[in-house]
C-alpha positions as CSV (number, residue, x, y, z in Angstrom):
1,X,79.1,100.6,114.9
2,X,82.1,99.9,112.6
3,X,83.4,96.4,113.0
4,X,87.1,96.1,112.5
5,X,89.8,93.5,112.2
6,X,93.4,94.2,113.1
7,X,95.8,92.1,110.9
8,X,99.2,91.9,112.5
9,X,99.5,92.3,116.2
10,X,103.0,93.5,116.6
11,X,104.5,96.8,117.7
12,X,102.6,99.3,115.6
13,X,99.3,97.6,116.2
14,X,99.7,97.7,120.0
15,X,101.3,101.1,120.1
16,X,98.8,102.9,117.8
17,X,96.0,101.1,116.0
18,X,94.4,99.0,118.7
19,X,94.5,101.6,121.5
20,X,93.1,104.2,119.1
21,X,90.3,102.0,117.9
22,X,89.5,101.2,121.6
23,X,89.0,104.9,122.3
24,X,86.6,105.4,119.4
25,X,83.0,104.9,120.5
26,X,81.9,103.9,117.0
27,X,84.2,100.9,116.7
28,X,84.1,97.3,117.8
29,X,87.3,95.2,117.2
30,X,86.0,91.8,116.2
31,X,89.3,90.1,115.2
32,X,92.9,90.1,116.2
33,X,94.9,88.3,113.5
34,X,98.6,87.2,113.5
35,X,100.5,84.3,112.1
36,X,102.0,83.9,115.6
37,X,98.9,82.8,117.5
38,X,100.2,83.8,120.8
39,X,100.3,87.4,119.7
40,X,96.7,87.4,118.6
41,X,95.6,85.7,121.8
42,X,97.6,88.1,123.9
43,X,95.7,91.0,122.2
44,X,92.3,89.4,123.0
45,X,93.4,89.0,126.7
46,X,94.9,92.5,126.9
47,X,92.0,94.4,125.4
48,X,89.2,92.2,126.6
49,X,87.5,91.8,123.2
50,X,87.7,90.1,119.9
51,X,88.6,86.7,118.5
52,X,92.1,85.5,117.9
53,X,92.8,84.0,114.4
54,X,95.9,83.2,112.4
55,X,94.5,83.4,108.8
56,X,93.6,86.9,107.5
57,X,91.0,85.3,105.2
58,X,88.9,84.5,108.3
59,X,88.7,88.3,108.9
60,X,88.0,89.6,105.4
61,X,85.5,86.8,104.6
62,X,83.3,87.7,107.5
63,X,80.4,89.8,106.2
64,X,80.1,91.7,109.5
65,X,83.6,93.3,109.1
66,X,83.5,96.8,107.7
67,X,87.2,97.6,107.8
68,X,90.7,96.3,108.6
69,X,94.0,97.7,109.7
70,X,97.0,96.1,108.0
71,X,99.9,96.1,110.4
72,X,102.1,93.4,109.0
73,X,105.6,93.5,107.5
74,X,105.8,95.4,104.2
75,X,105.8,92.3,102.0
76,X,102.2,91.4,102.9
77,X,100.8,95.0,102.6
78,X,99.7,94.7,99.0
79,X,98.6,91.1,99.2
80,X,96.3,91.5,102.2
81,X,95.1,95.0,101.1
82,X,94.1,93.9,97.6
83,X,92.3,90.7,98.9
84,X,90.5,92.8,101.5
85,X,89.3,95.4,99.0
86,X,88.0,92.7,96.7
87,X,86.2,91.2,99.7
88,X,84.4,94.5,100.1
89,X,86.4,95.8,103.1
90,X,87.7,99.3,103.7
91,X,91.5,99.3,104.5
92,X,93.9,101.3,106.5
93,X,97.3,100.0,105.5
94,X,100.4,100.9,107.5
95,X,103.2,102.8,105.7
96,X,104.9,102.2,103.4
97,X,102.0,101.2,101.1
98,X,104.2,98.5,99.6
99,X,107.8,97.6,98.8
100,X,107.8,98.9,95.2
101,X,105.9,101.4,93.1
102,X,104.6,98.5,90.9
103,X,103.0,97.0,94.0
104,X,101.4,100.3,95.0
105,X,100.0,100.6,91.4
106,X,98.3,97.3,91.9
107,X,96.7,98.5,95.2
108,X,95.5,101.7,93.4
109,X,93.9,99.6,90.7
110,X,92.1,97.4,93.2
111,X,90.8,100.5,95.0
112,X,89.5,101.9,91.8
113,X,87.9,98.7,90.8
114,X,86.1,98.1,94.1
115,X,85.4,101.7,95.1
116,X,86.3,100.9,98.7
117,X,88.4,103.1,101.0
118,X,92.1,102.7,101.0
119,X,94.2,104.9,103.1
120,X,97.9,104.6,104.0
121,X,99.3,105.1,107.5
122,X,101.2,108.3,106.8
123,X,100.1,109.5,110.2
124,X,101.9,112.8,110.1
125,X,99.2,114.2,107.8
126,X,97.1,114.1,111.1
127,X,99.8,115.8,113.1
128,X,98.9,119.3,114.3
129,X,102.3,120.8,113.8
130,X,102.4,119.5,110.2
131,X,98.9,120.7,109.6
132,X,99.9,124.2,110.9
133,X,102.9,124.4,108.6
134,X,100.7,123.4,105.6
135,X,98.3,126.2,106.6
136,X,101.1,128.7,106.7
137,X,102.2,127.6,103.2
138,X,98.7,127.6,101.8
139,X,98.0,131.1,103.2
140,X,101.3,132.4,101.7
141,X,102.9,133.2,105.0
142,X,106.2,131.7,103.9
143,X,105.9,133.2,100.4
144,X,106.9,130.8,97.6
145,X,108.5,127.7,99.1
146,X,111.2,127.0,96.6
147,X,113.3,124.5,98.5
148,X,112.9,121.9,101.3
149,X,115.8,120.2,103.2
150,X,115.1,117.0,105.0
151,X,117.3,115.3,107.6
152,X,116.4,112.0,109.2
153,X,119.8,110.8,110.6
154,X,120.6,108.9,113.8
155,X,124.0,107.6,115.1
156,X,123.6,103.8,115.2
157,X,120.0,102.8,115.4
158,X,119.4,100.0,112.8
159,X,116.1,98.3,113.8
160,X,116.0,94.5,114.3
161,X,119.5,93.8,112.8
162,X,119.2,90.7,110.6
163,X,115.5,90.5,110.9
164,X,112.5,91.6,108.7
165,X,113.5,95.3,108.8
166,X,116.9,94.6,107.2
167,X,115.8,92.0,104.7
168,X,115.0,93.6,101.3
169,X,112.7,90.8,100.2
170,X,110.4,91.5,103.2
171,X,110.8,95.2,103.8
172,X,111.7,96.5,100.3
173,X,114.4,98.7,101.6
174,X,116.0,100.2,104.7
175,X,116.1,103.7,106.1
176,X,114.5,105.3,103.1
177,X,111.4,103.2,103.0
178,X,111.2,102.9,106.8
179,X,111.9,106.5,108.0
180,X,112.2,108.5,104.8
181,X,108.6,107.7,103.7
182,X,107.4,109.7,106.7
183,X,109.6,112.7,106.1
184,X,109.1,112.8,102.4
185,X,105.3,112.5,102.8
186,X,105.3,115.5,105.2
187,X,107.1,117.5,102.5
188,X,104.6,116.4,99.8
189,X,101.6,117.1,102.0
190,X,102.7,120.5,103.1
191,X,103.6,121.6,99.6
192,X,100.5,120.3,97.9
193,X,101.6,116.9,96.7
194,X,103.6,118.2,93.7
195,X,104.5,115.7,91.0
196,X,108.2,114.7,91.1
197,X,110.1,115.5,87.8
198,X,113.6,114.2,88.3
199,X,115.4,112.3,91.0
200,X,119.0,111.7,91.8
201,X,119.9,109.6,94.8
202,X,122.4,107.2,96.3
203,X,121.6,104.6,98.9
204,X,124.4,103.0,100.9
205,X,124.5,99.7,102.8
206,X,127.6,100.1,105.0
207,X,127.6,100.0,108.8
208,X,125.3,97.1,109.4
209,X,126.8,94.7,106.9
210,X,129.2,93.1,109.4
211,X,126.4,92.2,111.8
212,X,128.5,90.4,114.5
213,X,130.7,93.4,115.0
214,X,128.1,96.1,114.7
215,X,128.3,98.4,117.7
216,X,125.2,100.5,118.4
217,X,123.6,102.9,120.9
218,X,120.1,101.5,120.6
219,X,118.1,99.2,118.4
220,X,114.3,99.5,118.0
221,X,112.7,96.1,117.5
222,X,115.7,94.4,119.1
223,X,113.5,91.4,119.9
224,X,113.6,90.6,116.1
225,X,117.4,90.8,115.9
226,X,119.0,87.8,114.2
227,X,122.7,87.9,113.6
228,X,122.4,84.8,111.4
229,X,119.8,86.6,109.3
230,X,120.0,89.0,106.3
231,X,121.3,92.5,105.9
232,X,120.9,93.8,102.4
233,X,119.1,97.2,102.7
234,X,120.2,100.8,102.8
235,X,121.4,102.3,106.1
236,X,122.3,105.7,104.6
237,X,120.6,107.6,101.7
238,X,121.1,111.0,100.1
239,X,119.6,112.8,97.1
240,X,118.0,115.6,95.2
241,X,114.5,115.9,93.7
242,X,113.0,118.4,91.3
243,X,109.2,118.6,91.6
244,X,106.5,120.8,90.0
245,X,106.8,122.8,93.2
246,X,110.0,123.1,95.3
247,X,113.2,121.2,95.0
248,X,114.1,118.8,97.8
249,X,117.4,117.6,99.2
250,X,117.7,115.0,101.9
251,X,120.1,112.9,104.0
252,X,118.9,109.9,106.0
253,X,120.7,107.4,108.2
254,X,119.7,104.5,110.3
255,X,123.4,104.4,111.2
256,X,126.2,107.0,110.7
257,X,129.5,107.6,112.3
258,X,128.3,111.0,113.6
259,X,127.1,110.9,117.2
260,X,124.4,113.6,116.7
261,X,121.0,112.8,115.5
262,X,119.2,115.3,113.3
263,X,115.5,114.8,112.6
264,X,114.0,117.9,111.1
265,X,112.6,119.5,107.9
266,X,113.4,123.0,106.7
267,X,110.8,124.7,104.5
268,X,112.6,127.6,102.8
269,X,110.4,130.3,101.4
270,X,110.7,133.8,99.9
271,X,109.0,135.5,102.9
272,X,109.9,133.2,105.7
273,X,111.3,129.8,106.5
274,X,110.1,127.1,109.0
275,X,112.1,124.3,110.7
276,X,109.9,121.5,111.8
277,X,111.3,119.2,114.4
278,X,110.0,115.7,113.6
279,X,107.4,114.7,116.0
280,X,107.6,118.1,117.7
281,X,107.0,121.8,117.2
282,X,108.4,124.3,114.6
283,X,110.1,127.7,114.4
284,X,109.4,130.4,111.8
285,X,112.3,132.6,110.7
286,X,111.3,135.9,109.0
287,X,111.7,139.7,109.0
288,X,109.6,142.4,110.4
289,X,110.0,146.2,110.5
290,X,113.5,145.9,109.0
291,X,114.6,143.4,111.6
292,X,115.3,139.7,111.7
293,X,113.0,137.8,113.9
294,X,111.8,134.3,114.8
295,X,108.9,132.8,116.6
296,X,107.6,129.5,117.8
297,X,103.8,129.0,117.5
298,X,102.2,127.4,120.6
299,X,99.0,125.5,120.3
300,X,97.4,122.4,121.7
301,X,98.2,119.2,119.8
302,X,96.0,116.1,119.7
303,X,97.5,112.6,119.5
304,X,98.0,112.1,115.8
305,X,97.4,108.3,115.7
306,X,94.1,108.9,117.4
307,X,93.3,111.6,114.8
308,X,94.3,109.2,112.0
309,X,92.1,106.3,113.3
310,X,89.1,108.6,114.0
311,X,89.4,110.1,110.5
312,X,89.5,106.6,109.0
313,X,86.3,105.6,110.9
314,X,84.6,108.9,110.0
315,X,85.4,108.6,106.3
316,X,83.8,105.1,106.3
317,X,80.7,106.7,107.7
318,X,80.6,109.8,105.5
319,X,82.5,109.0,102.3
320,X,85.0,111.9,103.0
321,X,88.3,111.5,101.1
322,X,91.2,111.7,103.5
323,X,94.6,113.4,102.8
324,X,96.1,109.9,103.4
325,X,94.2,108.3,100.5
326,X,96.2,106.0,98.2
327,X,95.9,108.6,95.4
328,X,98.3,110.9,97.4
329,X,100.5,108.1,98.9
330,X,101.4,106.8,95.4
331,X,103.2,110.0,94.6
332,X,105.7,109.5,97.4
333,X,106.0,105.8,96.4
334,X,106.8,106.8,92.9
335,X,109.5,109.2,94.1
336,X,111.1,106.7,96.4
337,X,111.2,104.0,93.7
338,X,113.0,106.5,91.5
339,X,115.5,107.1,94.3
340,X,116.3,103.4,94.5
341,X,116.4,103.2,90.7
342,X,118.7,106.2,90.5
343,X,121.1,104.7,93.1
344,X,121.3,101.4,91.3
345,X,121.7,102.9,87.9
346,X,124.1,105.6,89.1
347,X,122.3,108.4,87.2
348,X,119.4,110.8,87.5
349,X,115.9,109.4,86.8
350,X,113.4,111.4,84.8
351,X,109.7,110.8,85.7
């Protein structure tokens, strides 16, 4: 039986981590931890197990605890993760690993020093559609994938305007670090985690700056909105990356003055191409017998958060190294840091 502590009892914990742990027969959740005590206590009452605490040290200092999920705002990811690793705990830390590449490097160092498991919540590596595209690429069905185009754009959907999501000191960034990390990680995973070579990008902070007059369609995490708070992160980002494998271009927007959302990734190969709808299925475009053709594979998909949690538990039991290990996640972190550095410097960054 793996005894777990969940640190941070907000949206992602309740939507994904806790329900998935509850469905795993090898797991017992011993602690629910949150700096807002009502949240931790609400989890105890909702799930009928565990102890509510406010201080994460109570969790990591308990010798019975085998593992923790870090589901806090980004600022605390490296702090809690490093402390937990040094306390002998295995860690699943939500994405992004941290606010900056330097912080991720510190997490890598702590993992190597302790030898404990550290995986990052890049949950799409456990998504069946993503896995299937990776299989197509690995088997050569698309030929050589020479370019990937990424679009993660929505009309006006800035989360929690003025709150933690839009405060750089807490989140580290905006749409790139919040949404872009998932899309870019899919690209890296499917194409074999190629090392980035050069990055040119521009991040904009435009539509949400005038918070009192911001008009929007929807706002995820609206309960954290604070119009007297801070807005100093990117709400639109664009760029170009050269890697040891394919080139990558991308456009991302929490908010844009185009009323059509586009959430997809195009893998463009010499034999075929594939468009993956984010969170959905994919279509392959190719030729056969002198004709253009397309097809949409159909297969049963398992819930990817459950797959992620089950894999985390299994790797604690077996020592298996997961595709979401920090050694892979740091590549995307390095690339995103270069994107922000390129935007600030107004020039291409060589890595």
